[in-house]
N, C-alpha and C positions, 0 to 999 in steps of 0.2 A: 926537583925542588930548585927554586931560584937562588942565586948567589947573594951573599951578604951585601954586596954593593947595590944590587937591585932593591933589596929590602930597604936599605937606607934611603935610596932615591925616592921610593914610593912613600916612605915616612915623611920625607921633606915635602912631598906634594900634599899630604894630608895637613901638615902644619900650615902650609901656605893657604890651603882651602879654608881652614878655620879662621885665619887672619883676614883673608880677603872677602870671605862669605861667598865664594864662588866654588861650587862643587867640582870635583875632578871626575873623569870618566871611570866607569867600573873596571876595577883591576881584573875581575874574573873574565871580562870580555877581552881585555888587552893581553892577558896572559892565560890562555886556555889551559895550561898545565898547572895553574895555581893550586896549591894544596892547603889544607887546614894548617899544617906546620908553617907554610909560608905566611899565611895570614897572621898567625900569632907572632911570627918573627917581625913582620912589619909593624904590628901593634907595639911590640917591645922596643923597636927602634924609634918609634914616635915618642913613647914615654921617656926614652933616654934623652931625646931632644928637650923635652919639657923639664926633666930633672936637671939638664945642663943649664937651663934658664933659672934654676933655683926653686922649682916647684917640688914640694914634698909629697910623697905617697902617704895617703891616710887609710887606704883599704882597697877593696875590690867590689865589683858588681857582677851579678850573675844575670844573664838574659836568656830568652827563649826557653823559659821553664814550664810554661803551660803546654798541655797537649795540643791545643788548637794552634798555637804559634809554631810548634815543632812540625806539625803536619803541613802548615802553610809554607814553612821554610824548607821542607823536605829533608829534615834531619831527625836524629833519634836521641840527641842529647843537648843540654844547654850550651851556651858560650859564656865567656867572661871577659871583663876588662878591668882597668886600673883606675882607682879614684885618687884624685889629687886635691891638695888643700885648697887650691884656687877654685875648685868646682863647688865648694860648700857654700850654700846660700842660706841666709837666716829665714826662719819662719816669719811670714808677713811681709817679705821683701817685694819690691817692684823691680822687674827686669825689663830691659830693652828688647823687644821682640826682634828688631832688626839686627841684634847682636848674634843671632843664630840663623841657620839656613832653613831648616824645616823643624822647628821646635814642637815636641809633643810631650805630654806628661803621662807617667805611669804611677800606679799606686803599689806600695811595697811595705815590707817590714825590714828594718835594718838591725843586724846583730852586731853588738859591740863586744869584742872578745876580752875576757879577763886573762886568759892563758893562751899560749900558742896552740895551733892545730897543725898537724903534719900527717899526711897520708903515707903510704896507702892504707886502706882499711879503716879510715875514720867513719864512725857511725853517728846517727842522729843523737843517740844518748851522749856521746862524747862531745858533740857540738853544744848541746844544751848545758852540759856540765862546765864547758869552757867559756860560756857566754856570761858576761857581766849583766847585760840588760838588752832588751829588745825595744826598739823605738819605731813608731810610725814614720814613714818616709815617702817622699815623692822623688821620682827620678825624672829629670828632663833629658830626653834623648834627642839626637840630632843626626844629620846625614852629611858628612863631608864628602862622601862618595855618592854620586847620583843615585837616588832611589829608583829612578826609571831612566833607561838609556835614552840619550837625547835624540837618537835616530830611530831605533826600533821600538822604543817604549818598553822594552823588556825589563822586568824588575831586577834589582840587584840580588845577588845570592848571599847566603850566609858567609861565604868566604870574604865578601866585601864588608859585611857587617863586622866580622871579627877584626879585620885589619883596621877598621874605623873605631877601634877601642870599644867594640860591642855597642856602638852608637851612643855612648855616654857623653853628656855635656855638662850636667850639673845635678846636685842633689840637695834636698831640703829635709832636715830632720825635725820631727815634732818635739814638743817640750816635755812630754810625759814618758818617762823611762820605766819599763816594767821588768821585774825579775823574770827570767825565762820560765820558771815553773808556776808563775802566778796566773797565767792565761792559757787557755786551750787555743794555740795559734792556728789550728786547722779551722776553727770556727770564728776566729777574729777576722774582721773585715772592715770595709769602708765604702762610702759613697763618694764619688768624685763629681762635684757640682761645678759647672761652668756657667757663669752669668745667671745663677739662680735655677738652672736646669740640671737635673741629675743625668749625667752623660754615661757614667759607668758605675758598676758596683761589683763587689766580689768578696770571696773568702780566701783565707790563707791556704786552704786545702788545694786550691787551684795550682799552687806551686809545688809540684812533685809530691802531692798528698800532705805535705807539711813544709813550710818555708825553711825550716832548719835542714831539710834534706838537700837543699841547694848548697848550703854552706859545707856540708859533708862532701858533696860531689866536687866542690871547688878544691877543698883540701886534698882530695885524692887526685884530682887532675893536676894540680901544681906539683905533686910529688914526682911526676915524670920529668920535671925540670930541676929536680933537686931543691924545690922551694916549698914553703908552707905559709900559713897565716900567722901573723905575729900578734902578741898581746897588744891590746889597744886599737887594733884595726876595726874599721867599720866595714861590714859586709852587707851590701844590698842583696837580699835573698831572692829577688825575682818578682816581677809584677804579677798580681792576680787580677788585673784588668787589662783591657785593650788600651793602646795609647790614644790620647785625645789631643788633637791639634791645638796649638796656641797661636794667638794673633794679638796685635796691639789692641788694647781696650778690654781684653778678656780678664775676668776675675775668677779665680778658682778657689774652691774650698773642698778639702778632703776631710770628710767627717768620719772619724773612727769610733764614734759612739763614746763609750766609757774610757777609751784610750786617748781622747782629745781630738784635736783637729790641726790641720795645716792650711794656711792661706798663702796665695801667691797672686800677684798682679802683673800684667804686661802693659807696657806703654809703647 
């Protein structure tokens, strides 16, 4: 495992890449012995930098929850990152595409917790009982670490993605909040429409058979660090669609049917 000094140095590289909009080289290539523990340590060091700048933590995100994405990434479990207050974008907002490196949108459900959750042994039933409401959400993902190596064109690994705060850049919450027992979340879904064309569609069951299972996984995963999920946290349960690229001029509508819609524009 790398030492804490190296973790901190790599976190500063990520922070500068986000500021400059210039991606850094893949950590997994530069440090062949990089481990999952290293990647989460880098992620934590980067979040510490942001907290030092006054940014508040509002929750967590879960990624790589679909079977297809896990096979593509050659892993057998999801990953997670931290959500900060500055990442929250209002429904109907217009964003500057040039403010990101490789922006892409994913369609999810967000769980807003009424009570804390702490593993190990957290179950789906406990997640649903601890949840105040479930909200349609869009996650904007980005890549501060090169998605493809500048020389070999090799794709980055899940170790890079984890270090890169699980690729999170922003989130948008819908206006309609539903009690957790009011909807069968396995069968709830959405259409993601870009410039009038349906680009992606999916159902909540694509996320570990139920989007709440991702929240249970996260509570149990955080237990290894002596941490849990706090009351009031927003937890993005994981995408049930493939990511869709965003560019200046694009207009997006995520249509959740009876659960409302989310719109976002890029200039």
